[in-house]
C-alpha positions in Angstrom: -8.6 -0.5 -36.7 -5.5 -0.9 -34.6 -5.4 1.4 -31.5 -2.6 4.1 -31.3 0.6 2.7 -29.7 0.4 4.9 -26.7 -3.1 3.7 -25.5 -2.1 0.5 -23.7 1.0 1.9 -22.0 -1.0 4.9 -20.8 -3.8 2.7 -19.4 -1.2 0.4 -17.6 0.7 3.4 -16.1 -2.4 5.2 -15.1 -3.8 2.0 -13.5 -0.6 1.3 -11.6 -0.4 4.9 -10.3 -4.0 5.0 -9.2 -4.2 1.5 -7.7 -1.2 2.3 -5.5 -3.8 4.0 -3.3 -5.1 0.5 -2.4 -2.1 -0.5 -0.3 -0.8 2.9 0.8 -2.1 2.4 4.4 -0.4 -1.0 4.6 3.0 0.6 4.1 2.7 3.0 7.0 0.6 0.8 9.4 3.5 0.5 11.9 3.7 4.3 12.2 -0.1 4.7 12.5 -0.3 2.0 15.1 2.4 3.7 17.2 0.6 7.1 16.9 -2.6 5.6 18.4 -1.1 3.0 20.6 -3.7 0.4 19.5 -3.4 -3.4 19.4 -2.5 -5.6 16.5 -6.2 -6.3 15.7 -6.3 -2.8 14.2 -4.1 -3.9 11.4 -6.9 -6.0 10.0 -9.4 -3.3 10.5 -7.6 -0.7 8.4 -7.1 -3.2 5.6 -10.7 -4.4 5.8 -11.9 -0.8 5.6 -10.4 -0.5 2.1 -12.0 -3.8 0.9 -15.4 -2.9 2.3 -15.2 0.5 0.7 -14.3 -1.1 -2.7 -17.2 -3.6 -2.4 -19.6 -0.8 -1.5 -18.3 1.4 -4.4 -18.5 -1.4 -7.0 -22.0 -2.3 -6.0 -23.2 1.3 -6.3 -21.3 1.9 -9.6 -22.8 -1.3 -11.0 -26.4 -0.6 -9.9 -26.2 2.9 -11.3 -24.4 1.6 -14.5 -22.1 4.6 -14.2 -19.2 3.4 -16.4 -21.6 2.6 -19.2 -23.7 5.7 -19.1 -20.8 8.2 -18.7 -17.3 8.5 -20.3 -15.1 5.9 -18.6 -12.1 8.2 -18.8 -14.0 10.9 -16.9 -15.2 8.4 -14.3 -11.6 7.3 -13.9 -10.3 10.9 -13.5 -12.8 11.9 -10.9 -12.3 8.6 -9.0 -8.5 9.1 -9.1 -8.8 12.7 -7.8 -11.3 11.8 -5.0 -9.4 8.7 -4.1 -6.2 10.8 -3.8 -8.0 13.2 -1.5 -9.4 10.4 0.6 -5.9 8.9 0.9 -4.6 12.1 2.4 -6.9 11.5 5.4 -4.1 9.2 6.7 -1.9 12.2 7.5 -4.6 13.8 9.5 -4.0 11.2 12.2 -4.5 13.8 15.1 -8.2 13.8 14.3 -8.6 10.2 15.6 -8.5 6.6 14.6 -12.1 6.6 13.3 -11.1 9.2 10.7 -8.2 6.9 9.6 -10.7 4.1 9.0 -13.1 6.4 7.2 -10.3 7.6 5.0 -9.4 4.0 4.0 -13.1 3.2 3.4 -13.5 6.1 1.0 -10.2 5.3 -0.7 -11.6 1.8 -1.4 -14.9 3.3 -2.5 -13.3 5.5 -5.2 -11.0 2.6 -6.3 -14.3 1.2 -7.7 -14.0 3.8 -10.3 -10.4 2.9 -11.1 -9.7 -0.8 -11.2 -12.7 -2.2 -13.0 -13.1 1.0 -15.1 -9.5 0.6 -16.3 -10.4 -2.8 -17.6 -13.5 -1.4 -19.2 -11.4 1.2 -21.0 -9.1 -1.5 -22.3 -12.0 -3.6 -23.5 -13.3 -0.6 -25.4 -10.0 -0.5 -27.4 -8.9 -4.1 -27.7 -11.7 -6.3 -29.0 -9.1 -8.8 -30.2 -6.2 -9.7 -27.9 -8.0 -8.5 -24.9 -6.4 -11.2 -22.7 -3.0 -9.8 -23.5 -4.1 -6.2 -22.8 -5.7 -7.1 -19.4 -2.7 -9.2 -18.6 -0.6 -6.0 -18.5 -3.3 -4.2 -16.5 -3.7 -6.8 -13.8 0.0 -7.3 -13.8 0.3 -3.6 -12.8 -2.1 -4.2 -9.9 -0.2 -7.2 -8.8 3.1 -5.2 -8.5 1.1 -2.6 -6.6 0.0 -5.4 -4.2 3.6 -6.2 -3.5 4.3 -2.5 -2.9 3.7 -2.5 0.8 6.8 -4.4 1.4 8.8 -1.7 -0.4 6.8 1.0 1.4 7.8 -0.4 4.7 11.4 0.3 3.8 10.6 3.8 2.4 8.7 4.7 5.5 11.8 3.9 7.6 14.0 6.1 5.4 11.7 9.1 4.9 8.9 10.6 7.1 6.0 8.4 6.5 3.7 11.3 5.6 5.9 11.7 2.4 4.9 8.2 1.3 1.2 9.2 1.5 1.7 12.5 -0.3 3.7 10.7 -3.1 1.0 8.1 -3.6 -1.8 10.6 -3.7 0.2 12.6 -6.2 0.7 9.5 -8.4 -3.1 9.0 -8.4 -3.7 12.5 -9.6 -1.1 12.1 -12.4 -2.6 8.7 -13.3 -6.1 10.2 -13.6 -4.9 13.1 -15.7 -3.0 10.8 -18.0 -6.1 8.7 -18.6 -8.3 11.7 -19.2 -5.9 13.5 -21.5 -4.5 10.6 -23.6 -7.2 7.9 -23.7 -10.5 9.1 -25.1 -13.5 6.8 -25.4 -12.6 3.7 -27.3 -14.0 2.6 -30.7 -15.8 -0.4 -29.3 -17.6 1.5 -26.6 -21.4 1.5 -26.8 -23.0 3.9 -24.5 -26.0 3.0 -22.4 -28.4 5.9 -22.5 -30.8 4.9 -19.7 -30.6 4.0 -16.1 -31.3 0.3 -15.6 -31.1 -0.7 -11.9 -31.4 -4.5 -12.7 -28.8 -4.7 -15.5 -26.0 -5.8 -13.1 -28.0 -8.8 -12.0 -29.8 -9.6 -15.2 -26.4 -10.3 -17.0 -26.0 -13.5 -14.9 -28.8 -15.1 -16.9 -26.4 -15.6 -19.8 -24.8 -19.0 -19.5 -21.3 -18.1 -20.8 -21.1 -15.0 -18.7 -22.1 -17.0 -15.6 -19.4 -19.6 -16.3 -16.7 -16.9 -16.5 -18.0 -15.2 -13.3 -18.1 -18.5 -11.4 -14.5 -19.2 -12.4 -13.5 -15.8 -11.2 -15.3 -16.2 -7.9 -13.5 -19.5 -7.2 -10.2 -17.8 -8.1 -10.9 -14.9 -5.7 -11.6 -17.3 -2.8 -7.9 -18.3 -3.0 -6.1 -15.3 -4.2 -6.2 -12.6 -1.6 -6.0 -15.0 1.3 -2.9 -16.5 -0.2 -1.4 -13.1 -0.7 -2.3 -12.1 2.9 -0.7 -15.2 4.4 2.5 -15.3 2.3 4.6 -13.8 5.2 2.8 -16.2 7.6 3.6 -19.2 5.4 7.3 -18.2 5.2 7.4 -17.6 8.9 5.7 -21.0 9.7 8.2 -22.8 7.5 11.1 -21.1 9.2 9.6 -22.1 12.6 9.1 -25.7 11.6 12.7 -25.9 10.3 14.2 -23.9 13.3 15.6 -21.2 11.1 16.1 -17.9 13.0 17.2 -15.5 10.3 15.4 -15.2 7.0 14.4 -12.2 4.9 10.6 -12.8 5.0 9.6 -9.3 3.6 12.1 -9.7 0.7 10.7 -13.1 -0.4 7.1 -12.0 0.3 7.6 -9.2 -2.1 8.9 -11.5 -4.8 6.2 -14.3 -4.3 3.5 -11.7 -4.9 5.3 -9.5 -7.5 6.2 -12.4 -9.8 2.5 -12.7 -10.4 2.7 -9.5 -12.4 4.9 -11.2 -15.0 2.6 -14.2 -14.9 -0.4 -12.1 -15.9 1.5 -10.7 -18.9 2.8 -14.2 -20.0 -0.6 -15.7 -19.5 -2.1 -13.1 -21.7 0.2 -14.0 -24.5 -0.4 -17.7 -24.1 -4.1 -17.1 -24.3 -3.6 -15.6 -27.7 -2.6 -19.1 -29.0 -4.4 -21.4 -26.6 -7.5 -19.4 -25.8 -8.5 -17.5 -22.6 -10.7 -20.3 -21.2 -8.3 -23.2 -21.4 -5.4 -21.1 -20.2 -7.4 -19.8 -17.2 -8.5 -23.4 -16.4 -4.9 -24.7 -16.3 -3.8 -21.9 -14.0 -6.8 -22.4 -11.7 -6.2 -26.1 -11.6 -2.5 -25.7 -10.8 -3.1 -23.2 -8.1 -5.6 -25.6 -6.5 -3.0 -28.3 -6.6 -0.6 -26.0 -4.8 -3.3 -25.6 -2.0 -3.5 -29.4 -1.7 0.3 -29.8 -1.6 1.0 -27.0 0.9 1.0 -29.1 4.1 3.6 -31.5 2.6 5.9 -28.8 1.4 5.6 -26.9 4.6 6.7 -29.9 6.7 9.1 -31.7 4.5 10.6 -29.4 1.9 14.0 -27.7 2.3 13.9 -24.0 2.4 15.0 -23.4 -1.2 12.4 -25.9 -2.4 9.7 -24.3 -0.4 10.6 -20.8 -1.7 10.5 -22.1 -5.2 7.1 -23.7 -4.5 5.7 -20.4 -3.2 7.1 -18.6 -6.3 5.3 -21.1 -8.5 2.1 -20.7 -6.5 2.5 -16.9 -6.8 2.6 -17.4 -10.6 -0.4 -19.7 -11.0 -2.6 -18.0 -8.4 -3.0 -14.8 -10.4 -2.2 -15.8 -14.0 -5.9 -16.6 -14.6 -7.3 -13.3 -13.2 -7.0 -11.1 -16.4 -8.3 -14.1 -18.4 -11.5 -14.4 -16.3 -12.0 -10.6 -16.8 -11.5 -11.1 -20.5 -14.2 -13.8 -20.6 -16.5 -11.7 -18.5 -16.1 -8.7 -20.8 -16.5 -10.8 -24.0 -19.6 -12.5 -22.7 -21.4 -9.4 -21.5 -23.7 -7.2 -23.6 -21.6 -4.4 -25.1 -23.7 -1.6 -23.7 -23.2 -2.9 -20.1 -19.7 -4.3 -20.3 -18.4 -1.9 -17.6 -21.3 -2.7 -15.3 -20.7 -6.4 -15.8 -17.0 -6.1 -14.9 -17.8 -4.0 -11.9 -20.4 -6.3 -10.3 -18.2 -9.3 -10.8 -15.4 -7.4 -9.0 -17.8 -6.5 -6.3 -18.9 -10.1 -5.6 -15.3 -11.4 -6.0 -13.9 -9.1 -3.4 -16.7 -9.8 -1.0 -15.7 -13.5 -1.3 -12.1 -12.6 -0.4 -13.3 -11.2 3.0 -15.3 -14.4 3.6 -12.2 -16.5 2.8 -10.0 -14.5 5.1 -12.4 -14.8 8.0 -12.8 -18.6 7.4 -9.1 -19.1 7.6 -8.8 -16.9 10.7 -11.5 -19.0 12.4 -10.0 -22.3 11.5 -6.5 -21.4 12.8 -7.4 -22.8 16.3 -9.6 -25.7 14.9 -7.2 -27.6 12.6 -3.4 -28.2 12.5 -1.8 -25.1 11.0 0.0 -26.9 8.2 -3.4 -28.1 6.8 -5.0 -24.7 7.0 -4.4 -23.7 3.3 -5.9 -26.9 1.9 -9.2 -25.1 2.6 -8.3 -22.7 -0.2 -8.5 -25.5 -2.7 -12.3 -25.2 -2.4 -12.1 -22.1 -4.6 -10.3 -23.6 -7.6 -12.6 -26.7 -7.4 -15.7 -24.6 -7.5 -14.2 -22.3 -10.1 -13.3 -25.2 -12.4 -16.8 -26.7 -12.0 -18.4 -23.4 -12.9 -16.1 -22.7 -15.8 -16.2 -26.1 -17.5 -19.6 -27.5 -16.8 -21.9 -27.9 -19.8 
């Protein structure tokens, strides 16, 4: 049976509205830093707080199998409401810097009931063509990832508190949309009992393990690349003695173009298959890692920007396809739990990757720094394709 036409657009819009919570703090960091008069190191702390909250939340959600034991739309709604409330902690800046970090931690925690749960809801409706459906969902997240660059501009035009109020309001609307318009899907199979080992036992299945390993390799590269896009552009400008260049503008497009790549990759997977399409994207993004020192040093600025745009396409195009493979190779009754634990481990890997790159900045020539990211695609391809 074909799902009603409103289902996918509603899931995508709700996902975008609610995941905008993720990067709300990034858009007003300058204002928060000036309020507290703290050093630049706090920028990393406020971002890491969200990631740590998300990892904690996904681990707890997975161990308790919440999205498989309860209605995913209700889990999504409550997570959206509580995430919106946590996000409002940013405007209570007079209470102290520790409250700001706590606010971002709990925002990340409740995002665990939004991002992987949105994919679970889509999987409950789209047994066939899941790669295309998740392409739209992850594409919405990618555009949200680029949003901080737009928020920086908005925060300069309006009082920064209005940005936070608006994003929390969007999260509430997104949660209500999902709850009101997207009931439990026809392919959902409820898990009636609590199984604290289900999230780890699923890795015994070979095909699931292959998909998860591919995703883990992909995540080693993805968020570190996104985090360092402005740095890469600035480094190229410095090497080529260019003084004026719209770094924020091109950073937005290098990241945002990945949203379109997710959608296109989903359609390609309908003809070529999710696994081959993901493998090609992962291999090409690994090649970009290896080519990065040469393009940084020798390419003209237009060529380098085109290179980064291509990298921005292939670095994310495989993400919804790995989630598709994870969902399809997990037992139906714990599909949500499987997606959640894979997200948990994947985002933990992103923190490790970021820290490794930070530590290596003083140890190796800067232009060779991002070759290290190729280790992720190499491992991912090995995990995905080995017999």
